[in-house]
N, C-alpha and C positions, 0 to 999 in steps of 0.2 A: 223383585221382592229385596227388602231390606233387611239385613241381618244384624242384629246388635252385637258390637265388639266386646267381646268377653272381659268382664272386669277383674281384675287381679285380687288376689286374694291377698288382703292389708297385712297380713301377720304371717306372710312366709315370703321367703326369698325367691324368685324367679331368675335362675342359673341363666338361662337364654335371652333374659333382657339386659342387654350391657348397659342401659342407662341406669337401671337398678342397682347393677351391680357397682357401677362407678359411684354411685352416690354413697351405698352402704360404706365401701373401702374409704371411701374419703371422711366421711362421719365417723368411723371408728378407726382411723389412721392405721389400716392393715395394707398390706401388699396384695396383689391379686393371689400368690401362692398361698400365704396365709388366710385369707378368706377362703378359699377352696378346701385347703385341709381341714379348718373349722367346719366348714358344711359337709363335709365327707365324714368326720368324726360325730357330728352330733346332729346334724340335721338342718333342714334350711327354715326353720323357727327363729324370725328375727329377734326376738327376745334371747333365746336361747344364745344365739350367736354372739348379742350383745354382752352376754352373761359371760360368756367364755373369753371374748376380747378383753372385756375388764379384768378377769381373773389372770390372763397374760401380762397383761400390763402391770398388774401389781406385783406378780412373782416374778418378773424379769429383774435381771441384775440393772443397777444403774449404767446409765452411759459411761465410756471411759473417759470423757471429757469432765463427768461431775467429778471423779474420785482423783485425787490428786496422785501423783508418780510415788513410787516406794520410798524413794530416796528422801523425798519432803516430808513423808509421813515417819521414815526413822529419825531424820534429823529434828523435828518436832518434839518426837519423844525423848530423845537425847538431852534437848535443851531444858525439857519438863524436868526429867530426872536430875541432872547439875543443879537446877533451880531447886528442888526439893532437898537435894544434898547440901548445898551451899544454906539454905533456912535450916535445915537439921545441926547444922556445924557451928552456927553463931549461938552464943549466947545471948538470952534475954535477960533485960534488967530488972 
Protein backbone atom coordinates (compact mmCIF):
# COMPACT_ATOMS: atom_id res chain seq x y z
CA UNK A 1 0.00 0.00 0.00
CA UNK A 2 1.43 3.34 -1.02
CA UNK A 3 1.17 6.25 1.32
CA UNK A 4 1.33 9.78 0.09
CA UNK A 5 3.97 11.96 1.62
CA UNK A 6 2.50 14.75 3.69
CA UNK A 7 2.65 18.09 1.92
CA UNK A 8 4.09 20.90 4.02
CA UNK A 9 1.97 23.90 4.76
CA UNK A 10 3.35 26.62 2.52
CA UNK A 11 2.98 29.57 4.86
CA UNK A 12 4.32 27.94 8.03
CA UNK A 13 7.91 27.26 9.04
CA UNK A 14 8.67 23.69 10.07
CA UNK A 15 11.32 23.91 12.78
CA UNK A 16 12.20 20.23 12.37
CA UNK A 17 13.05 20.61 8.65
CA UNK A 18 16.74 21.57 8.49
CA UNK A 19 16.65 22.53 4.83
CA UNK A 20 13.68 24.85 5.30
CA UNK A 21 15.31 26.45 8.36
CA UNK A 22 18.57 27.00 6.45
CA UNK A 23 16.77 28.57 3.49
CA UNK A 24 14.74 30.93 5.68
CA UNK A 25 17.83 31.94 7.71
CA UNK A 26 19.81 32.63 4.53
CA UNK A 27 16.99 34.58 2.88
CA UNK A 28 16.34 36.77 5.93
CA UNK A 29 19.99 37.10 6.95
CA UNK A 30 19.42 35.76 10.47
CA UNK A 31 21.43 33.48 12.68
CA UNK A 32 19.96 30.25 13.97
CA UNK A 33 19.49 31.72 17.45
CA UNK A 34 17.79 34.86 16.08
CA UNK A 35 15.38 32.83 13.96
CA UNK A 36 14.55 30.52 16.86
CA UNK A 37 13.95 33.52 19.13
CA UNK A 38 11.61 35.13 16.60
CA UNK A 39 9.67 31.90 16.13
CA UNK A 40 9.41 31.46 19.89
CA UNK A 41 8.12 35.00 20.27
CA UNK A 42 5.63 35.33 17.39
CA UNK A 43 5.01 31.85 15.98
CA UNK A 44 5.89 29.95 12.82
CA UNK A 45 4.07 32.05 10.21
CA UNK A 46 6.54 32.92 7.44
CA UNK A 47 4.97 36.32 6.81
CA UNK A 48 5.15 37.23 10.51
CA UNK A 49 8.78 36.04 10.69
CA UNK A 50 9.66 38.12 7.62
CA UNK A 51 7.92 41.19 9.07
CA UNK A 52 9.71 40.83 12.42
CA UNK A 53 13.10 40.32 10.77
CA UNK A 54 12.56 43.44 8.67
CA UNK A 55 11.63 45.46 11.74
CA UNK A 56 14.73 44.24 13.55
CA UNK A 57 16.94 45.30 10.64
CA UNK A 58 15.34 48.76 10.45
CA UNK A 59 15.56 49.31 14.21
CA UNK A 60 19.10 48.01 14.54
CA UNK A 61 21.88 50.56 14.99
CA UNK A 62 24.27 50.96 12.05
CA UNK A 63 27.32 48.76 11.84
CA UNK A 64 30.38 50.19 13.63
CA UNK A 65 32.27 50.15 10.33
CA UNK A 66 29.74 52.61 8.85
CA UNK A 67 30.07 55.13 11.69
CA UNK A 68 33.30 57.13 11.82
CA UNK A 69 35.25 57.21 15.09
CA UNK A 70 34.43 59.91 17.64
CA UNK A 71 37.77 61.65 17.02
CA UNK A 72 36.96 62.08 13.33
CA UNK A 73 33.52 63.47 14.14
CA UNK A 74 34.98 65.90 16.70
CA UNK A 75 37.70 67.14 14.31
CA UNK A 76 35.16 67.64 11.52
CA UNK A 77 32.89 69.61 13.85
CA UNK A 78 35.81 71.73 15.05
CA UNK A 79 36.93 72.53 11.50
CA UNK A 80 33.38 73.50 10.50
CA UNK A 81 33.10 75.75 13.53
CA UNK A 82 36.45 77.39 12.72
CA UNK A 83 35.37 78.00 9.13
CA UNK A 84 32.11 79.64 10.23
CA UNK A 85 33.99 81.86 12.70
CA UNK A 86 36.44 82.95 10.00
CA UNK A 87 33.58 83.68 7.61
CA UNK A 88 31.78 85.70 10.31
CA UNK A 89 34.84 87.83 11.16
CA UNK A 90 35.89 88.68 7.62
CA UNK A 91 34.23 91.83 6.31
CA UNK A 92 32.35 91.65 3.05
CA UNK A 93 32.61 94.40 0.44
